[in-house]
Structures are given as structure tokens and as C-alpha cells.
C-alpha positions in Angstrom: 13.0 -32.8 -10.2 13.9 -30.6 -13.0 11.5 -27.6 -13.7 9.3 -27.7 -17.0 10.2 -24.1 -17.6 13.0 -23.4 -20.1 12.5 -19.5 -20.6 11.5 -17.2 -17.6 11.9 -13.4 -16.7 12.8 -12.4 -13.5 12.0 -8.5 -12.4 13.6 -6.4 -9.7 10.7 -3.9 -8.8 11.4 -0.3 -7.5 9.5 2.6 -7.3 10.6 4.6 -10.4 12.1 1.6 -12.5 12.4 -2.2 -13.2 15.2 -4.4 -14.0 14.1 -7.2 -16.0 16.1 -10.1 -16.8 15.1 -13.1 -19.1 17.0 -16.3 -18.6 17.2 -19.3 -20.6 18.0 -22.8 -19.6 20.4 -23.2 -22.6 20.9 -19.7 -23.9 21.9 -16.0 -23.3 20.5 -13.8 -20.6 19.1 -10.6 -21.7 18.6 -7.5 -19.4 16.5 -4.3 -19.8 15.6 -1.4 -17.7 12.1 0.1 -18.0 10.6 2.9 -16.2 7.5 1.8 -13.8 4.8 3.7 -15.7 1.9 2.4 -17.8 3.8 3.2 -21.1 7.2 1.4 -20.0 5.0 -1.7 -18.5 3.2 -2.2 -21.9 6.6 -2.2 -23.5 7.8 -4.8 -20.9 4.7 -6.9 -21.5 5.3 -6.6 -25.3 9.0 -7.7 -24.6 8.1 -10.6 -22.5 5.6 -12.0 -24.9 8.1 -11.5 -28.0 10.6 -13.4 -26.0 8.2 -16.1 -25.4 8.8 -16.5 -21.8 6.8 -18.9 -19.9 6.7 -17.3 -16.4 7.6 -13.9 -14.9 8.8 -13.7 -11.3 9.2 -10.7 -9.0 9.0 -9.6 -5.4 5.8 -8.1 -3.8 7.7 -4.9 -3.0 5.5 -2.4 -1.3 2.7 -1.4 -3.7 4.7 -0.9 -6.8 4.2 -4.7 -7.9 0.6 -4.2 -8.2 0.4 -2.4 -11.5 2.9 -4.9 -13.0 0.8 -7.8 -12.0 -2.3 -6.0 -13.4 -0.4 -5.4 -16.8 0.9 -9.0 -17.2 -2.3 -10.8 -15.8 -3.8 -12.9 -18.5 -0.7 -12.8 -20.8 1.9 -14.9 -19.0 2.2 -17.1 -15.9 3.1 -14.8 -13.0 4.9 -15.9 -9.8 4.8 -13.0 -7.0 7.2 -14.2 -4.6 7.5 -13.0 -0.7 10.6 -10.8 -0.5 11.4 -12.5 2.7 11.7 -15.9 1.0 14.2 -14.9 -2.0 16.3 -12.1 -0.6 19.2 -14.1 0.5 21.8 -13.2 -2.5 25.3 -14.1 -2.1 27.9 -11.4 -2.8 27.2 -7.7 -3.9 23.8 -6.8 -4.5 22.9 -4.9 -7.6 19.6 -4.2 -9.6 20.8 -6.7 -12.2 21.9 -9.2 -9.9 18.7 -9.3 -8.1 16.5 -9.7 -11.3 19.0 -12.6 -12.5 18.6 -14.2 -9.0 14.7 -14.0 -9.3 14.9 -15.4 -12.8 17.2 -18.4 -11.6 14.9 -19.3 -9.0 11.8 -19.2 -11.2 13.5 -21.4 -13.7 14.5 -23.7 -11.1 11.0 -23.7 -9.8 12.2 -22.6 -6.4 9.9 -19.6 -5.6 6.7 -20.6 -3.6 4.2 -17.9 -4.9 2.1 -15.6 -2.8 -1.4 -15.6 -2.8 -2.9 -12.9 -4.6 -6.5 -12.0 -4.4 -8.6 -11.1 -7.6 -8.5 -7.6 -8.3 -12.2 -6.7 -7.0 -11.3 -8.4 -3.7 -8.0 -6.4 -3.6 -10.2 -3.1 -4.3 -12.8 -4.0 -1.6 -9.8 -4.7 0.8 -8.3 -1.3 0.1 -11.6 0.4 0.7 -12.4 -1.1 4.0 -9.0 -0.3 5.1 -9.2 3.3 4.0 -12.7 3.5 5.7 -11.2 2.1 8.9 -8.5 4.5 8.9 -10.7 7.4 8.4 -12.9 6.3 11.3 -9.8 6.1 13.3 -9.0 9.6 12.6 -12.5 11.0 13.5 -12.4 9.2 16.6 -8.9 11.1 17.2 -10.5 14.3 16.5 -13.4 13.7 18.6 -11.1 12.7 21.6 -9.1 15.6 21.2 -12.2 17.8 21.6 -13.2 16.0 24.7 -9.6 16.5 26.0 -9.7 20.2 25.3 -13.2 20.7 26.8 -12.1 18.6 30.1 -8.8 20.7 30.2 -11.1 23.9 30.4 -13.4 22.4 33.0 -16.4 22.3 30.8 -17.6 18.7 31.1 -20.5 18.4 28.7 -19.8 14.7 28.1 -21.1 13.9 31.5 -24.4 15.4 30.3 -24.6 13.8 26.6 -23.8 10.1 25.8 -22.8 11.4 22.7 -21.3 15.0 22.5 -20.9 14.7 18.8 -24.5 13.6 18.1 -27.4 15.7 17.1 -28.3 16.9 20.4 -24.8 17.1 22.1 -23.9 19.4 19.1 -26.8 21.6 19.3 -26.7 22.0 23.1 -22.6 22.6 23.0 -23.2 25.3 20.6 -26.1 26.7 23.0 -23.8 26.3 26.1 -21.0 28.4 24.2 -23.5 31.1 23.0 -24.6 31.4 26.6 -21.1 31.4 28.3 -19.8 34.0 25.7 -22.6 36.5 26.6 -21.8 36.3 30.6 -19.0 38.3 31.7 -17.5 35.9 34.2 -16.4 33.1 31.7 -14.7 34.8 28.6 -11.1 33.5 29.6 -12.7 30.0 29.3 -14.2 30.6 25.9 -11.1 32.2 24.6 -9.1 29.0 25.8 -11.5 26.8 24.3 -11.7 28.8 21.0 -7.9 29.1 20.6 -7.3 25.3 21.0 -9.9 23.9 18.6 
């Protein structure tokens, strides 16, 4: 079965630049290099529209493909490919060969596109992941504080269900004020103060 596409663009995405190859079924190929910033992405989009490409294909490389996807969305059919499925390229690898290979696969309809969530869902997912990361970091800091206190034989967590809750923090502060006023435990408070 022959693909209905007659002209496509394959893009090899990198952190700082993109290599784009336009490939026709019955014609020459054109290759251009663009920087991976908004100004050059808009130039790439204009080039693709001017050349009447029916589809654009590229790999989902890290996060670098997202801005390219956002710039091209709504202007041309986009095929975002999983790197694992299209990376087998015979011979020596270069950026131009990669972009030509991606274009050839897209021209022959051999790329199964990845499922891309709508922008609002991608933003929500990013915020959710960020929140989870921040909660995990906060928990790590709390665990470190528990460990420092336990190593100094201060077992406040035995008396409070949440050492970092309202009452736990207030009583911890009172304990350290009381302890610093006593003559028999300055070395403990110095140890805890130096490690926190």
C-alpha cells in the first residue's frame, strides 16, 4: 500500500539546533539547519508552509520537541515518533542522515505517531509532577531533621505525632530555649545547631 503523502519534512531535533530535510516522492531533497529558538522555529514553519509539506515528522527527544510541536500545531500534520521505533539507521550517523531517514519513514507512512496530550493537559501534568517533586524534597528535609535530632539523643518525635505541625514546632522551639539555658546540655544544642 502506497502512502498518500508526496512531500514531507523530517526534523532531527537537538538542544540548540534542528536539521530539517524536505523530501518529495518525485523530486530533490532540501536540507536546512535552524537554531532551536522561537525566531528560527517560526522561520522553519514558514519554510515548511512555503514548500507545501503535507506532514512533519520528528522524534520526541527530551523536552526539546515540545516548542517545535507548539509552533507547528494547527499549520501542518505533525508526526511525533518514539525514538526507540525509528533510531535504527544503517551506516554512519549524521544529523542530515537522521533528518533524511525520518523524512523517508514519514513519506512511506512507516512511523506510528506517539499520543500527544493537549497543551492544557500537558501543563497540568507538568504542574502535578512539580508538586510531587517539591513534596518529596520537603519530606527529605523533614527526615533529615528527624535523623539529626535522633543522633543527638533528642527524641521529640516520640512525643509529637507531627514534629513539624503547629504544636510540634512550638514545643521544639521551647525545648531548645530551655536546653540552651541549662549548663548541662550546651554540647547537645551546639551539635544540633551545627548540623541543621
